[in-house]
Each structure stands twice: as structure tokens, then as C-alpha cells.
MARMIPA-942199 format. One record per residue (C-alpha): residue number from 1; residue in one letter; x, y, z. Coordinates in steps of 0.001 Angstrom, whole numbers, always signed. Each point is the difference from the previous one (the first is absolute). Layout:
<rs>
r num NUM; residuo a; x X; y Y; z Z
...
</rs>
This chain:
<rs>
r num 1; residuo m; x +113755; y +78243; z +97156
r num 2; residuo k; x -3404; y +1576; z -569
r num 3; residuo a; x -650; y +2106; z -3084
r num 4; residuo a; x -3037; y +1503; z -1714
r num 5; residuo q; x -890; y -862; z -3574
r num 6; residuo i; x -2632; y +1437; z -2336
r num 7; residuo v; x -1587; y -2915; z -1875
r num 8; residuo g; x -2803; y +1918; z -1726
r num 9; residuo r; x -1620; y +3408; z -94
r num 10; residuo k; x -607; y +1108; z +3606
r num 11; residuo d; x +1024; y -3493; z +1152
r num 12; residuo m; x +3008; y -29; z +2332
r num 13; residuo r; x +1094; y -3114; z +1906
r num 14; residuo m; x +2577; y -645; z +2726
r num 15; residuo i; x +2437; y -2746; z -1040
r num 16; residuo d; x +3206; y -1694; z +1161
r num 17; residuo v; x +3180; y +548; z -2018
r num 18; residuo p; x +3696; y -746; z +688
r num 19; residuo d; x +2004; y +2571; z +1920
r num 20; residuo p; x +2260; y +2105; z -2238
r num 21; residuo e; x +3709; y -820; z +279
r num 22; residuo l; x +3119; y +2163; z -23
r num 23; residuo v; x +1869; y -825; z -3212
r num 24; residuo d; x +2296; y +2846; z -1046
r num 25; residuo d; x +2341; y +2359; z +1810
r num 26; residuo g; x -2037; y +3031; z +1034
r num 27; residuo d; x -3212; y -1941; z +589
r num 28; residuo v; x -1940; y +1066; z +3089
r num 29; residuo k; x -2889; y -1968; z +1488
r num 30; residuo v; x -2708; y +2115; z +1587
r num 31; residuo k; x -2783; y -1170; z +2283
r num 32; residuo i; x -3013; y +2070; z -1083
r num 33; residuo d; x -1619; y +1552; z +3060
r num 34; residuo y; x -2493; y +2325; z -1695
r num 35; residuo m; x -1336; y +521; z -3493
r num 36; residuo s; x -2659; y +2286; z -1451
r num 37; residuo v; x -2483; y +49; z -2862
r num 38; residuo c; x +564; y +2388; z -2911
r num 39; residuo g; x -2768; y +1262; z -2280
r num 40; residuo s; x +1921; y -1254; z -3025
r num 41; residuo d; x -119; y -3524; z +1503
r num 42; residuo i; x -3760; y +146; z -315
r num 43; residuo y; x -660; y +1399; z -3454
r num 44; residuo l; x +3053; y -1395; z -1805
r num 45; residuo e; x -127; y -3572; z +1311
r num 46; residuo y; x -2399; y -985; z +2802
r num 47; residuo d; x -3114; y +1460; z -1635
r num 48; residuo a; x +1327; y +258; z -3553
r num 49; residuo n; x -1775; y -1509; z -2984
r num 50; residuo l; x +2824; y -2431; z -810
r num 51; residuo t; x -334; y -2987; z -2309
r num 52; residuo e; x +41; y -3511; z +1444
r num 53; residuo e; x +3568; y -729; z -1097
r num 54; residuo h; x +1266; y +2651; z +2433
r num 55; residuo y; x -1099; y -2119; z +2980
r num 56; residuo p; x +1237; y -932; z +2447
r num 57; residuo l; x +2270; y +2982; z +609
r num 58; residuo a; x +3394; y -710; z +1526
r num 59; residuo p; x -128; y -565; z +3764
r num 60; residuo g; x +326; y +3301; z +1842
r num 61; residuo k; x -1220; y +2270; z -2810
r num 62; residuo p; x -900; y +2823; z -115
r num 63; residuo v; x +1057; y +1202; z +3468
r num 64; residuo h; x +2973; y +2378; z -158
r num 65; residuo e; x -374; y +2107; z +3167
r num 66; residuo c; x +1966; y -1972; z +2596
r num 67; residuo a; x +2057; y +619; z +3126
r num 68; residuo g; x +1824; y -2527; z +2124
r num 69; residuo t; x +3117; y -1172; z +1781
r num 70; residuo v; x +3195; y -1526; z -1363
r num 71; residuo v; x +345; y -3603; z +1204
r num 72; residuo e; x +2857; y -1250; z -2196
r num 73; residuo s; x +2480; y +1830; z -2198
r num 74; residuo l; x +2826; y -470; z -2494
r num 75; residuo d; x +473; y +3780; z -99
r num 76; residuo p; x +2386; y +1288; z +2695
r num 77; residuo d; x -1873; y +3318; z +121
r num 78; residuo y; x -3232; y -1665; z +1155
r num 79; residuo k; x +69; y -1783; z +3354
r num 80; residuo d; x -2646; y -2117; z +1681
r num 81; residuo g; x -2584; y +2216; z +1665
r num 82; residuo q; x +326; y +2955; z -2399
r num 83; residuo r; x -3451; y +1395; z -783
r num 84; residuo v; x -668; y +769; z -3657
r num 85; residuo i; x -2546; y +851; z -2626
r num 86; residuo v; x +456; y -2607; z -2710
r num 87; residuo i; x -1103; y +291; z -3628
r num 88; residuo p; x -614; y -3637; z -980
r num 89; residuo e; x +911; y -1376; z -3401
r num 90; residuo e; x -2939; y -38; z -2433
r num 91; residuo a; x -2158; y +1614; z +2718
r num 92; residuo a; x -369; y -3406; z +1651
r num 93; residuo g; x +99; y +1049; z +3627
r num 94; residuo a; x -3096; y -1711; z +1411
r num 95; residuo s; x +2026; y -2636; z +1825
r num 96; residuo e; x +1698; y -573; z +3341
r num 97; residuo f; x +3535; y +403; z -1368
r num 98; residuo v; x +1655; y +1593; z -3025
r num 99; residuo v; x +3595; y +63; z -1234
r num 100; residuo q; x +1268; y +3238; z -1496
r num 101; residuo k; x +3220; y +1918; z -621
r num 102; residuo a; x +980; y +3359; z +1486
r num 103; residuo d; x -1145; y +2063; z -2989
r num 104; residuo k; x -3612; y -774; z +948
r num 105; residuo l; x +397; y +345; z +3761
r num 106; residuo i; x -583; y +3215; z +1957
r num 107; residuo r; x +1379; y +117; z +3536
r num 108; residuo l; x -2419; y +1082; z +2720
r num 109; residuo p; x +663; y +1674; z +3368
r num 110; residuo d; x -442; y -1966; z +3209
r num 111; residuo w; x -2870; y +2158; z +1249
r num 112; residuo g; x -3667; y -360; z -950
r num 113; residuo g; x -2110; y -2879; z -1223
r num 114; residuo l; x +499; y -1684; z -3367
r num 115; residuo d; x -3772; y +269; z -473
r num 116; residuo e; x +599; y +3722; z -591
r num 117; residuo w; x +3473; y -77; z -1568
r num 118; residuo v; x -1312; y -2261; z -2783
r num 119; residuo m; x -2123; y +2939; z -1187
r num 120; residuo c; x +3186; y +1795; z -1098
r num 121; residuo q; x +312; y -2407; z -2924
r num 122; residuo h; x -3032; y +1181; z -1891
r num 123; residuo s; x +258; y +3634; z +1119
r num 124; residuo g; x +3612; y +11; z -1204
r num 125; residuo t; x -1179; y -793; z -3519
r num 126; residuo a; x -2238; y +3074; z +216
r num 127; residuo l; x +2938; y +2107; z +1186
r num 128; residuo y; x +1792; y -800; z -3255
r num 129; residuo s; x -2994; y +1334; z -1931
r num 130; residuo a; x -492; y +3043; z +2235
r num 131; residuo k; x +3505; y +1186; z -816
r num 132; residuo k; x -1256; y +713; z -3524
r num 133; residuo w; x -2006; y +3006; z +1204
r num 134; residuo g; x +3168; y +1725; z +1198
r num 135; residuo n; x -411; y +2746; z +2585
r num 136; residuo a; x -3579; y -316; z +1255
r num 137; residuo v; x -8; y +3276; z +1963
r num 138; residuo g; x -2904; y +2178; z -1125
r num 139; residuo k; x -1396; y -2522; z -2477
r num 140; residuo r; x -3574; y -1228; z -275
r num 141; residuo v; x +105; y -3829; z +51
r num 142; residuo a; x -2842; y -2447; z -565
r num 143; residuo v; x +308; y -3750; z +581
r num 144; residuo l; x -2500; y -2294; z -1714
r num 145; residuo g; x -468; y -3061; z +2197
r num 146; residuo q; x +513; y -4; z +3768
r num 147; residuo g; x +1046; y -3559; z +684
r num 148; residuo g; x +3362; y -601; z +1606
r num 149; residuo i; x +1951; y +1355; z -2967
r num 150; residuo g; x -2199; y +3043; z -558
r num 151; residuo l; x +128; y +842; z +3700
r num 152; residuo s; x +3791; y -251; z -158
r num 153; residuo f; x +4; y +2676; z -2707
r num 154; residuo t; x -2325; y +2083; z +2164
r num 155; residuo m; x +2390; y -267; z +2958
r num 156; residuo f; x +3033; y +896; z -2108
r num 157; residuo a; x -1695; y +3047; z -1549
r num 158; residuo s; x -1003; y +1210; z +3461
r num 159; residuo k; x +3477; y -501; z +1466
r num 160; residuo q; x +1566; y +1782; z -2986
r num 161; residuo g; x -2142; y +3112; z +394
r num 162; residuo a; x -2509; y -198; z -2840
r num 163; residuo a; x -2456; y +2882; z +203
r num 164; residuo q; x -3033; y -2158; z -730
r num 165; residuo i; x -367; y -3791; z +126
r num 166; residuo v; x -3262; y -1597; z -1109
r num 167; residuo g; x -617; y -3721; z +472
r num 168; residuo i; x -2500; y -1594; z -2378
r num 169; residuo d; x -1632; y -3377; z +598
r num 170; residuo l; x -3239; y -1924; z -367
r num 171; residuo e; x -51; y -890; z +3719
r num 172; residuo e; x -819; y +2638; z +2588
r num 173; residuo y; x +2078; y -1710; z +2691
r num 174; residuo r; x +3079; y +330; z -2208
r num 175; residuo c; x -746; y +3662; z -582
r num 176; residuo e; x -157; y +466; z +3768
r num 177; residuo k; x +3346; y -1783; z +388
r num 178; residuo a; x +1490; y +2373; z -2586
r num 179; residuo l; x -983; y +2960; z +2182
r num 180; residuo e; x +1664; y -1662; z +3005
r num 181; residuo l; x +3236; y -380; z -1958
r num 182; residuo g; x +276; y +3537; z -1338
r num 183; residuo a; x -2547; y +582; z -2764
r num 184; residuo t; x -1531; y +3463; z +6
r num 185; residuo g; x -3141; y -1259; z -1725
r num 186; residuo t; x -1585; y -3054; z -1608
r num 187; residuo i; x -2312; y -999; z -2832
r num 188; residuo n; x -2241; y -3034; z +334
r num 189; residuo a; x -172; y -1266; z -3577
r num 190; residuo s; x -3011; y -2195; z +749
r num 191; residuo t; x -2190; y +3033; z +752
r num 192; residuo d; x +1710; y +3010; z -1614
r num 193; residuo d; x +946; y +911; z -3541
r num 194; residuo v; x +3788; y -46; z +318
r num 195; residuo v; x +691; y +2641; z -2665
r num 196; residuo e; x -2596; y +2421; z +1359
r num 197; residuo a; x +1178; y -536; z +3582
r num 198; residuo a; x +3633; y +521; z -1020
r num 199; residuo a; x -876; y +3291; z -1683
r num 200; residuo a; x -1949; y +1139; z +3065
r num 201; residuo l; x +2820; y -863; z +2432
r num 202; residuo t; x +2618; y +1834; z -2069
r num 203; residuo d; x -2067; y +3016; z -1087
r num 204; residuo g; x +107; y -1329; z -3540
r num 205; residuo q; x +3792; y -245; z -167
r num 206; residuo l; x +162; y -3830; z +296
r num 207; residuo f; x +3097; y -1817; z +1265
r num 208; residuo d; x +3703; y +463; z -631
r num 209; residuo v; x +626; y -3704; z +628
r num 210; residuo v; x -2452; y -2890; z -246
r num 211; residuo v; x +1003; y -3522; z +1071
r num 212; residuo d; x -1811; y -3081; z -1277
r num 213; residuo a; x +74; y -2621; z +2749
r num 214; residuo s; x -3438; y -1380; z -835
r num 215; residuo g; x +728; y -3254; z -1824
r num 216; residuo n; x -2971; y +934; z -2213
r num 217; residuo p; x +267; y -26; z -3812
r num 218; residuo e; x -1916; y +3297; z -46
r num 219; residuo g; x +2219; y +1604; z +2634
r num 220; residuo l; x +2503; y +1532; z -2402
r num 221; residuo d; x -2776; y +1759; z -1879
r num 222; residuo t; x -1306; y +1499; z +3249
r num 223; residuo c; x +3490; y +1218; z +882
r num 224; residuo v; x +406; y +1709; z -3370
r num 225; residuo a; x -3389; y +1681; z +461
r num 226; residuo i; x +850; y +1559; z +3383
r num 227; residuo a; x +3589; y +1044; z -740
r num 228; residuo r; x +569; y +3647; z -855
r num 229; residuo p; x +1532; y +1028; z -3342
r num 230; residuo l; x +3774; y -611; z +113
r num 231; residuo g; x -567; y -2180; z +3055
r num 232; residuo q; x +1282; y -3493; z +771
r num 233; residuo v; x -1566; y -3453; z +219
r num 234; residuo i; x +1891; y -2727; z +1869
r num 235; residuo s; x -1235; y -3522; z -667
r num 236; residuo f; x +612; y -2671; z +2612
r num 237; residuo s; x -2923; y -2210; z -1021
r num 238; residuo l; x +300; y -3469; z -1479
r num 239; residuo t; x -3208; y -1162; z -1657
r num 240; residuo g; x +906; y -3352; z -1521
r num 241; residuo d; x -904; y -647; z -3625
r num 242; residuo e; x -3150; y +2123; z -6
r num 243; residuo p; x -138; y +2838; z -2545
r num 244; residuo v; x +662; y +3365; z +1617
r num 245; residuo s; x -2330; y +2919; z -703
r num 246; residuo f; x +2063; y +3028; z -987
r num 247; residuo k; x -1076; y +3175; z -1782
r num 248; residuo h; x +3133; y +705; z -1987
r num 249; residuo l; x -1226; y +3329; z -1376
r num 250; residuo t; x -707; y +1356; z +3495
r num 251; residuo w; x +3474; y -1006; z +1151
r num 252; residuo m; x +1590; y +1641; z -3022
r num 253; residuo g; x -2158; y +3116; z +254
r num 254; residuo k; x +1070; y +561; z +3599
r num 255; residuo n; x +3695; y -675; z -744
r num 256; residuo l; x +119; y -2348; z +2987
r num 257; residuo q; x +3094; y -1749; z +1263
r num 258; residuo l; x -761; y -3722; z +441
r num 259; residuo n; x +2259; y -2211; z +2122
r num 260; residuo a; x -289; y -3776; z +209
r num 261; residuo t; x +1658; y -1162; z +3223
r num 262; residuo v; x +797; y -3643; z +766
r num 263; residuo i; x +2868; y -384; z +2463
r num 264; residuo a; x +324; y -3724; z -753
r num 265; residuo a; x +932; y +847; z -3590
r num 266; residuo t; x +3005; y +2093; z +1058
r num 267; residuo d; x +3576; y -1120; z +657
r num 268; residuo q; x -410; y +957; z +3694
r num 269; residuo p; x -3322; y -1628; z +977
r num 270; residuo v; x +492; y +303; z +3775
r num 271; residuo k; x +1734; y +3401; z +261
r num 272; residuo e; x -3038; y +1983; z +1125
r num 273; residuo i; x -1156; y -2799; z +2302
r num 274; residuo r; x +3332; y +270; z +1828
r num 275; residuo e; x -395; y +3778; z +95
r num 276; residuo l; x -3476; y -254; z +1453
r num 277; residuo v; x +1197; y -2348; z +2751
r num 278; residuo e; x +2585; y +2660; z +927
r num 279; residuo l; x -2639; y +2748; z -106
r num 280; residuo r; x -2299; y -1956; z +2306
r num 281; residuo d; x +2900; y -778; z +2311
r num 282; residuo r; x +582; y +3716; z +527
r num 283; residuo g; x -3706; y +816; z +286
r num 284; residuo w; x -652; y +1896; z -3239
r num 285; residuo v; x -2868; y -2204; z -1181
r num 286; residuo d; x -1712; y -3166; z +1261
r num 287; residuo p; x -1467; y -2498; z -2478
r num 288; residuo g; x -932; y -2098; z +3042
r num 289; residuo l; x -3009; y +2304; z +360
r num 290; residuo l; x -1494; y -1712; z -3060
r num 291; residuo k; x -473; y -3274; z +1864
r num 292; residuo t; x -3658; y -510; z +902
r num 293; residuo h; x -252; y -3766; z +533
r num 294; residuo e; x +2062; y -2980; z +1107
r num 295; residuo t; x -557; y -3710; z -502
r num 296; residuo t; x +2019; y -3225; z -232
r num 297; residuo f; x +1501; y -1864; z -2945
r num 298; residuo d; x -2618; y -2752; z +144
r num 299; residuo n; x -2602; y +2688; z -687
r num 300; residuo l; x +1770; y +1416; z -3076
r num 301; residuo p; x -2836; y -1048; z -2380
r num 302; residuo e; x -2492; y +1833; z +2204
r num 303; residuo a; x +2287; y +3042; z +107
r num 304; residuo y; x +57; y +93; z -3805
r num 305; residuo e; x -3790; y -94; z -89
r num 306; residuo q; x -259; y +2739; z +2613
r num 307; residuo y; x +2358; y +2183; z -2027
r num 308; residuo r; x -1769; y -779; z -3279
r num 309; residuo k; x -3405; y +900; z +1437
r num 310; residuo r; x +1328; y +3005; z +2012
r num 311; residuo e; x -1685; y -1319; z +3113
r num 312; residuo d; x +111; y +1476; z +3496
r num 313; residuo g; x +1914; y +3143; z -976
r num 314; residuo v; x +3028; y -1949; z -1191
r num 315; residuo i; x +3024; y +1850; z -1366
r num 316; residuo k; x +3012; y -2167; z +830
r num 317; residuo i; x +26; y -3429; z +1642
r num 318; residuo a; x +3004; y -1350; z +1902
r num 319; residuo i; x +88; y -3805; z -213
r num 320; residuo k; x +1981; y -1654; z +2794
r num 321; residuo v; x +1880; y -3194; z -832
r num 322; residuo p; x +286; y -2046; z +3221
</rs>
């Protein structure tokens, strides 16, 4: 089968590898129909400053947003033809087939395209984090970073009745997308002073909740600066091994609540993804709206470059596996 492999920094190749086999009871073989690029794929592995001994990465890494169809199963609960989101082992999903057990499979309804259902995987991880802000009704919420994850937070805050939702990003097209998905205002961090703009938008009160979805080592510091005293900062960002800028005295002086949120580190790493699939099925929220581009598996290296460079208004890319 075909798989992608990163052999050096920003150097991805398409290779041939053996098909995975069913070995143990409970194994399920899934034909990957669609996958998507995650921001963490870019700055943690594809464009990370790794040493030479890290290369090549394992075939299929670091793709972990995948949806497909069951083609063979040793689990009686999963029949051929069942559509699923699959969380591949070791985030090695950039391949035509994967084998996984039920604890990392999320059943999908029969309606709608997998190019849109696959977006529930990454938005589901944001749902886990968004639960940390509790009842959003009446709260002022700011989200730093308006990529796919940040826009998911923006959608959730809007659906939950937040009084004010401000999307913050360096790209104007992402700020505009935030307004489409429920933001009441935006801050373009490439042209505006974020702290001054936050004070102006909130009449000096700042935000009850600030989410860091920036992937920037300086993002946490910005969040602390625009949170109100006794407010809350929710960190979703992963920044690799880079030192993180953080003004400890400001955080302490404001008595801020700080929540680190990584769903993969919990004992239920797919719970909120399953919940989000159910919420989309009944029409409450639609992560499929985040899809802006589609391409094919053979063009995966080009898709990574497009995402890395933020070209052509890209937010989320659906990659079709023929």
C-alpha cells in the first residue's frame, strides 16, 4: 500500500509499505478514505528542528485525523462497510489502510461525506478543552489563534451563548472566518496591539476566559495579559521543545485559573470526539464548515506546504485517498 514518510525537515515522500494485517481478536482494518492536516503535524514534526537521528519518521506519521470504511474485522461489533473516524496508533495514519481496535474507532452516520465528518476528530479534541470553561452564557471569551482548532472554540462559545467572542489571529482571512462562525469581534495581531485592542473591545474589563490555540511560545503570555483578574486561561497549544514565554508575576497578581488540556493524555481520549459526532448528527454544530480545500493523497506533501505557508485562505484540507 501507499504511505507517506517524512525523511527530513519539510521533506515528505510517498513510499510503498506492506498492508497491515489483522492479528488479534478485536482488530479492525479500515480503508482510509479521507485524512486532514493538523497544525501540530507541522510545527511538531514536519517543520520541526529535529536532529538527524530522528529521520526518517515512521511511515504514516504524523497524520492522526482520519476517516474511512471497515473492510475486514475480527470485532463482531464492526462489520464491513461501517464508516468510522479512526485514531491511528502512534499517529501514523498517512497510509491507505490502518488496523485499530474499537477503543480508537468512532462510528459515523451513513449521511454526509467523510471529507466533512473527518473534521470532527480535531474539533472533538477542542470540545474536551472547552468543557473547562463551564457555563459560557454571559461570559467574555477570547480565542488566540483562528486555525481549525481556534475556530472550533469560537463555534462552541457561540453555540453555548457567550456574551462576547473575540477571535485573534495574524491572518485577516482567518479573522473573517471567525466572524462567519460566531465571533462578535476580531483582533488582527499582525496590525493591532492585542492588549490595547482587547481593552478597547471590553471597555477595559478584559476577558473572563482566554483560550490559547496559537501554537506560539509567546501565546500563553498574551493570554495572561488579556485575561481579567480572577479570570481563566485554557491552554490547548503544543509548542514542541521551545521555551515558553510566561510572566509568572502577572499570572499570580491576577489570581488566574490556568488549565492545560490535552485529551490524548486522559484515560478517555476519544470521548469528546464521539460526543461531537453525535452533536453534528443532530445539527447542533458543524465542524465540516472548517473545510476550505480538498486534494488527493498523492498531493499530501503539497498539502502540508500549503498549510505551513497558509496559502490560498487555507484552514482545513480534506485529503482523499483513492
